[in-house]
C-alpha positions in Angstrom: 9.2 11.3 9.9 6.7 9.6 12.3 3.7 10.2 9.9 5.9 8.9 7.0 6.7 5.8 8.6 3.0 5.3 9.8 1.7 5.8 6.1 4.2 3.4 4.6 3.5 0.6 7.0 -0.2 1.4 6.6 0.2 1.0 2.9 1.9 -2.4 3.5 -0.7 -3.4 5.8 -3.3 -2.7 3.7 -2.9 -5.7 1.5 -0.2 -7.6 3.0 1.2 -9.0 6.5 -0.7 -11.6 8.7 -4.0 -9.4 8.9 -4.4 -7.4 5.7 -6.4 -4.3 6.9 -8.2 -3.8 3.1 -9.0 -7.5 3.2 -10.6 -7.6 7.0 -12.9 -4.6 7.0 -10.4 -2.1 8.0 -9.6 -0.5 4.8 -12.1 2.1 5.1 -10.8 3.4 8.4 -7.5 3.5 7.2 -8.4 5.4 4.1 -10.1 7.9 5.9 -7.3 8.7 8.4 -4.3 8.4 6.0 -6.1 10.1 2.9 -7.8 12.9 5.0 -6.8 13.3 8.3 -3.0 12.4 8.1 -2.6 13.8 4.7 -4.0 17.3 5.4 -3.0 17.5 8.9 0.5 16.4 8.3 0.8 19.0 5.3 -0.4 21.6 7.7 1.7 20.7 10.6 5.1 20.6 8.0 4.4 24.0 7.1 2.7 25.9 10.1 4.2 23.7 13.0 0.9 23.5 14.7 -2.2 21.4 14.2 -5.5 23.1 15.1 -8.6 21.1 15.3 -10.1 22.8 12.5 -7.6 21.4 10.4 -8.3 17.9 11.2 -12.1 18.7 10.7 -11.2 19.9 7.3 -8.9 16.7 6.6 -12.0 14.8 7.2 -13.5 16.2 4.2 -11.3 14.6 1.5 -10.9 11.4 3.9 -14.8 11.0 3.8 -14.7 11.4 -0.2 -11.7 9.2 -0.6 -13.4 6.6 1.4 -16.5 6.9 -0.7 -14.3 5.7 -3.6 -13.5 2.4 -1.8 -17.2 2.0 -0.7 -17.9 2.0 -4.3 -15.3 -0.4 -5.3 -16.2 -2.5 -2.3 -19.9 -2.5 -3.2 -19.1 -3.5 -7.0 -16.7 -6.5 -5.9 -18.7 -7.7 -3.0 -19.4 -11.0 -4.6 -15.9 -11.7 -5.8 -14.3 -10.7 -2.6 -16.5 -13.0 -0.6 -15.4 -15.7 -3.0 -11.7 -14.7 -2.8 -11.9 -14.6 1.3 -11.6 -11.0 1.6 -13.9 -9.5 4.1 -14.5 -6.0 3.1 -17.2 -4.0 4.9 -19.6 -4.7 2.0 -18.9 -8.1 2.4 -19.2 -8.4 6.4 -22.1 -5.9 6.5 -23.7 -6.2 3.2 -24.6 -3.9 0.3 -27.1 -1.7 2.2 -24.2 -0.8 4.4 -21.9 0.2 1.5 -24.8 2.5 0.0 -25.4 4.0 3.6 -21.7 4.4 4.1 -21.4 6.3 0.7 -24.3 8.6 1.7 -23.4 9.3 4.9 -19.9 10.1 4.3 -20.9 12.2 1.4 -23.3 14.3 3.9 -20.2 14.4 6.5 -18.0 15.8 3.7 -20.5 18.7 3.1 -21.4 19.1 6.6 -18.4 20.0 7.8 -17.6 23.0 5.9 -21.2 24.2 6.2 -20.9 23.9 9.9 -17.2 25.9 9.7 -18.9 28.4 7.6 -21.8 29.1 10.0 -19.6 29.2 13.1 -16.9 31.3 11.6 -19.1 33.5 9.4 -17.3 32.3 6.2 -19.9 32.1 3.6 -17.3 31.0 1.0 -16.8 27.7 2.5 -20.2 27.0 1.4 -18.6 26.5 -2.4 -17.9 23.0 -1.7 -21.5 22.6 -0.9 -22.2 22.8 -4.4 -21.1 18.9 -4.7 -23.6 17.8 -2.4 -26.7 17.1 -5.0 -23.9 15.3 -7.2 -22.7 13.1 -4.3 -26.2 12.1 -3.3 -27.1 11.3 -6.7 -24.2 9.1 -7.0 -25.5 7.1 -4.1 -29.0 6.7 -5.5 -27.3 5.7 -8.7 -25.1 3.2 -7.0 -28.3 1.6 -5.3 -29.7 1.2 -8.9 -26.5 -0.3 -10.1 -26.4 -4.1 -10.8 -23.1 -4.6 -12.9 -19.8 -3.7 -13.3 -19.8 -0.9 -15.9 -22.6 0.9 -14.0 -20.7 0.9 -10.8 -17.4 1.9 -12.8 -19.2 5.1 -13.8 -20.2 5.8 -10.3 -16.7 5.3 -9.2 -15.4 7.6 -11.9 -17.8 10.2 -10.8 -16.9 9.7 -7.3 -13.5 10.6 -8.1 -14.9 13.8 -9.7 -16.6 14.8 -6.8 -13.3 14.3 -4.6 -11.8 16.5 -7.1 -14.2 19.2 -7.8 -15.1 19.4 -4.2 -11.6 19.7 -2.9 -10.8 22.6 -5.5 -14.2 24.5 -4.3 -13.0 23.9 -0.6 -9.9 25.3 -1.5 -11.2 28.6 -3.2 -13.7 28.9 -0.3 -10.7 28.7 2.1 -8.9 31.3 0.2 -11.8 33.6 -0.4 -12.5 33.6 3.3 -9.2 34.8 4.4 
């Protein structure tokens, strides 16, 4: 119940209220937390009744890749957001930050399963590593993007990475049982 209420309140606070999170550079943090840690951790907890640290680590994978969607969106919209008074991280810190964020979150999302595969001797978790070149290639393409349509293609493919990576991670987890 508490997670549900917090999720609804965060959703409302994202664009509303006296200090909209998404318009003040906090959207990235809330997407990471609620689309990753809370979604995965909460789902696991409801089904199993406990919440091991490994589950939160695994929740950081879709959290990071979901935040990459926001990084691309904010990169693309930085100039119009600036004019509209939205202070996203891309506006506050610049386009270079959004590019670095995209790349670093991509590496984090792939590094976590690699770490768990190594630590727990579950090589199947490395299946999700197959999307790393795609992710890093998208970061490079985003760096070369200078118009809305090219950014939109990167945005769509970033969603594809999230989907394919999640499916590969789920398959790796199932095969590691």
